[in-house]
Each structure stands twice: as C-alpha cells, then as structure tokens.
C-alpha positions in Angstrom: 0.4 -0.1 0.4 2.5 2.5 1.4 4.8 1.6 -2.7 0.9 2.4 -3.8 1.0 5.4 -2.6 4.0 6.4 -3.1 4.2 5.9 -6.4 0.5 8.0 -7.4 2.4 11.3 -5.1 5.5 10.3 -8.1 3.0 10.4 -11.3 1.6 13.6 -9.2 4.5 15.9 -8.9 5.4 14.9 -12.2 2.2 15.9 -13.7 2.9 18.9 -11.8 6.3 19.7 -13.0 5.0 18.1 -16.6 2.7 21.1 -16.8 4.8 24.2 -15.0 7.7 22.8 -18.1 4.6 23.0 -20.7 3.3 26.7 -19.7 5.8 28.3 -19.6 7.6 29.2 -23.7 11.1 28.8 -22.5 12.4 31.9 -24.8 10.9 36.1 -25.1 8.4 35.6 -28.0 7.6 39.4 -27.3 10.6 40.3 -29.5 9.4 38.4 -32.7 5.8 39.9 -33.4 6.8 42.5 -36.2 9.5 43.3 -38.4 12.8 41.7 -39.3 14.0 38.4 -37.0 15.5 40.9 -33.7 18.6 38.9 -34.3 20.2 36.1 -35.4 18.5 32.4 -34.7 20.0 29.6 -34.0 20.1 27.6 -37.7 21.5 30.4 -39.1 24.1 30.7 -36.0 25.5 27.2 -36.9 25.2 27.8 -40.8 27.6 30.4 -40.2 29.9 28.9 -37.1 29.9 25.4 -40.1 31.7 27.8 -42.4 33.8 29.4 -40.1 34.8 25.7 -38.8 35.7 25.0 -42.6 37.8 28.1 -43.1 35.1 29.5 -45.3 35.2 33.4 -46.1 31.0 33.8 -46.7 28.0 34.7 -45.3 24.8 33.9 -44.8 22.4 35.6 -47.8 19.2 36.6 -45.8 16.8 39.8 -46.9 13.5 39.8 -44.7 10.2 41.1 -46.6 7.0 41.5 -45.2 4.2 38.6 -46.1 2.9 41.5 -48.4 5.6 41.5 -50.6 5.8 37.6 -51.3 4.2 36.2 -54.1 0.2 34.1 -53.1 2.0 31.5 -55.7 5.4 31.6 -53.2 2.5 31.1 -49.9 0.8 28.7 -51.1 3.7 26.6 -52.8 5.4 26.8 -49.4 2.0 25.1 -47.6 1.2 22.6 -50.0 4.7 21.2 -50.0 5.0 21.3 -46.0 2.2 22.3 -44.3 -0.7 21.2 -46.3 -3.5 21.6 -43.5 -2.0 24.3 -41.5 -4.8 26.2 -41.1 -6.9 23.4 -40.4 -4.9 22.3 -36.9 -2.9 24.0 -34.0 0.8 24.1 -33.7 1.0 19.2 -33.5 -0.7 17.8 -36.2 -1.1 15.1 -34.5 -3.5 13.2 -37.2 -0.3 13.8 -39.2 1.8 12.2 -36.4 -0.4 8.5 -36.0 -0.7 8.7 -40.0 3.6 8.8 -40.3 3.5 5.5 -37.0 0.2 3.7 -39.2 1.7 4.3 -43.1 5.2 3.6 -41.8 6.1 5.6 -45.1 9.4 5.0 -45.6 12.5 7.5 -47.6 16.2 6.6 -47.8 15.3 4.5 -44.6 13.8 7.5 -42.5 9.7 7.8 -41.6 8.7 10.6 -43.0 8.1 13.9 -40.9 4.9 15.2 -39.6 6.2 18.8 -38.5 4.1 21.5 -38.9 5.2 25.0 -40.2 5.0 26.3 -36.9 7.0 23.2 -35.3 9.8 23.9 -38.1 9.8 27.5 -37.1 10.4 26.8 -33.4 13.5 24.2 -34.6 14.7 26.9 -37.2 14.5 29.8 -34.4 15.5 28.4 -31.2 16.7 24.8 -30.9 19.2 22.8 -32.0 19.5 20.0 -34.9 19.7 17.1 -32.7 17.6 14.1 -33.2 16.0 13.6 -29.9 12.5 13.3 -27.8 13.7 16.1 -25.5 14.2 18.5 -28.4 11.4 17.3 -30.3 9.0 18.1 -26.9 10.9 21.3 -26.4 9.8 21.9 -30.1 6.5 21.2 -29.6 6.2 23.7 -26.7 7.5 25.9 -28.5 5.8 25.6 -31.5 1.9 25.9 -28.7 3.4 28.7 -26.9 3.7 30.4 -30.9 0.7 29.8 -31.9 -1.1 31.6 -29.1 2.1 34.7 -28.8 2.4 35.3 -33.0 -0.6 33.5 -34.6 -0.6 32.2 -37.7 -0.6 34.4 -40.4 2.9 36.2 -38.0 4.3 32.9 -38.1 4.0 32.3 -41.6 5.9 35.3 -42.5 8.6 34.8 -40.1 8.7 31.1 -41.8 8.8 32.0 -45.4 11.9 34.9 -43.8 14.5 31.7 -42.2 14.0 28.7 -44.3 17.2 27.6 -45.9 16.7 26.9 -49.7 20.2 26.0 -50.7 24.1 26.1 -49.0 23.5 29.9 -47.9 20.3 31.2 -49.1 17.5 31.7 -46.0 14.3 33.4 -46.8 12.0 33.5 -49.6 13.9 36.7 -51.2 17.5 36.5 -50.7 16.0 32.3 -52.5 14.6 34.2 -55.1 17.1 36.4 -56.4 19.6 33.8 -56.0 18.0 31.2 -58.4 16.3 33.4 -60.5 16.5 37.1 -60.5 14.0 38.3 -59.6 12.3 38.9 -56.0 10.0 37.3 -54.1 6.7 39.5 -55.4 7.8 38.0 -58.2 8.0 34.8 -58.3 5.3 32.9 -60.2 3.7 28.6 -60.2 6.2 27.0 -61.7 9.3 29.0 -59.9 7.4 28.9 -56.5 6.9 25.3 -57.2 11.0 24.9 -57.7 11.6 26.8 -54.7 9.5 25.2 -52.4 11.2 21.6 -53.8 13.8 22.3 -52.3 12.9 23.0 -48.6 13.6 18.8 -48.0 16.9 18.9 -48.3 18.2 22.5 -49.6 21.7 21.3 -49.8 21.7 18.5 -52.2 18.2 19.4 -54.5 17.6 22.4 -55.4 17.3 24.7 -58.4 20.4 25.1 -59.5 22.0 21.2 -59.2 17.9 20.2 -60.9 18.6 16.7 -59.8 15.5 14.3 -60.7 14.3 13.8 -56.8 13.6 17.8 -57.3 12.3 18.5 -60.5 9.4 15.1 -59.1 9.0 16.9 -55.9 8.3 20.5 -58.0 6.0 18.6 -60.6 4.3 17.5 -57.4 4.2 20.7 -55.2 2.9 22.3 -58.9 0.2 20.0 -59.7 -0.6 20.1 -55.7 -1.1 24.3 -55.8 -3.5 24.1 -58.5 -6.4 22.4 -55.9 -5.5 24.1 -53.5 -8.1 27.1 -53.5 -8.5 27.0 -49.8 -5.4 27.6 -49.5 -5.3 30.8 -51.8 -8.9 31.6 -50.2 -7.3 32.3 -47.0 -4.3 33.5 -47.6 -6.5 36.9 -49.9 -9.0 37.0 -46.6 -5.0 37.8 -44.7 -4.4 40.6 -47.5 -7.9 41.7 -47.0 -7.7 42.5 -43.0 -4.2 43.5 -43.2 -5.4 46.7 -46.3 -8.3 47.4 -44.3 
C-alpha cells in the first residue's frame, strides 16, 4: 500500500512539473511579433559556425520581406509542400503524426516527417539540430506558444523569411534573387514550386542542382497548387484584413 501511495504521489508530482514546464514558452517571443528577426536565429548561427570551422569566408544571404511582398503563388507552394493543413490544425498536427506512424512511410530509410510549419519554425529559430525526443518536446511546446503569442499569419511570414533553400540562402527573397534573379513578389507558380521543392534537402536538391528528385517534387507541388483553392482563399482574406 505504501509503495502504491508513493507511486501515485510521484505520478502527480511529475504531472504538475510537466504542466509547469509546458506553461512557460522558454523563449522571449515578444521581440518576434513584428518586423525583421530581432537577432540571429539558431539555424543561421549554426550555418555561419560551420563555415568558420571550415575556413570559409562567406556570409549567409538573407533579406527580410513582409508577407505582403511575397507572391501568393510562393506562399501556397510552401504550404502545399510543407504543411497543407496549416489552417486546419494546431501547433502539432496529431493526425499527420498518427498517419506517419501507422503507414510507416519511409524515405531513404527514415520515417517521413510530420512537423508542422510552427514546429519547423520553432526549431529553426531557437533549437539545436539534434535528433532527440527531448528536442521534439521543446519544439512542440514552443510551437504551441508561438501560435498563441504570434499567430499563424506571423508564423508563416517568419518561416518564409528564415527557411533554407540552398547552401547559405535563407528566406524566399534571397533564394528567389539567387536562383531566378527576381524578388519574392515576382515569383510565379513554376518557380514557386521549384523553391518549395528545395526545402527537404536544400543543399542537395535545389533549382541549381536540378536533380531528378527536385524535379519530381517540383512537379508534385505544382500539381497540388492547382487544387489548393482554400489556401488561396485564406491568404486572400489575410491580405484584405491587412489593407483595411
């Protein structure tokens, strides 16, 4: 009986400690509510540190642009490629997680990912690149808080400005200018799909390497974009609210 009581007390204490940990974002999100990133983020610092270690004298290319200056085609392409149900779930897409586990879909010997854009942004801005359950737990907690403190529109804007599209090219503006010679506002469907196709493995599969895997993914994204009318409607409603 005493062991059972001690076990119950321990379980309660663990639940309380876990709830207390979850209810603190762990990062100061107020500085990220608007405008360009207030300081260098984790993924950028990792890239620059790798180059310094390798003796490479170059800097990451990154140019911030607000969501209103990113073409709708590019926004839709990124959503279709990375998180097509972005507006239909919370910070964690439990349906996608369960589907990945149930189907056991493997790419290159690994289970396919099920991270939402909010989770990807949390990792990119604040967390290490390690693969561990602890990091995934911190990622989920941060994503949950970001959706409450920043909102989905701001999360998408930040994501589009920090995600990697190739070695040293972070964000849609730098990537569009590097690969296509135009700004993010002028990117049409084909090029938008091409940029989105680079995200899973930007160093290996991108518009410059033009690999079969990149071309296949570009074609798949372009095909899905044609049917993603609800995404265009949601993005158009954001634009209307911003103008009013």
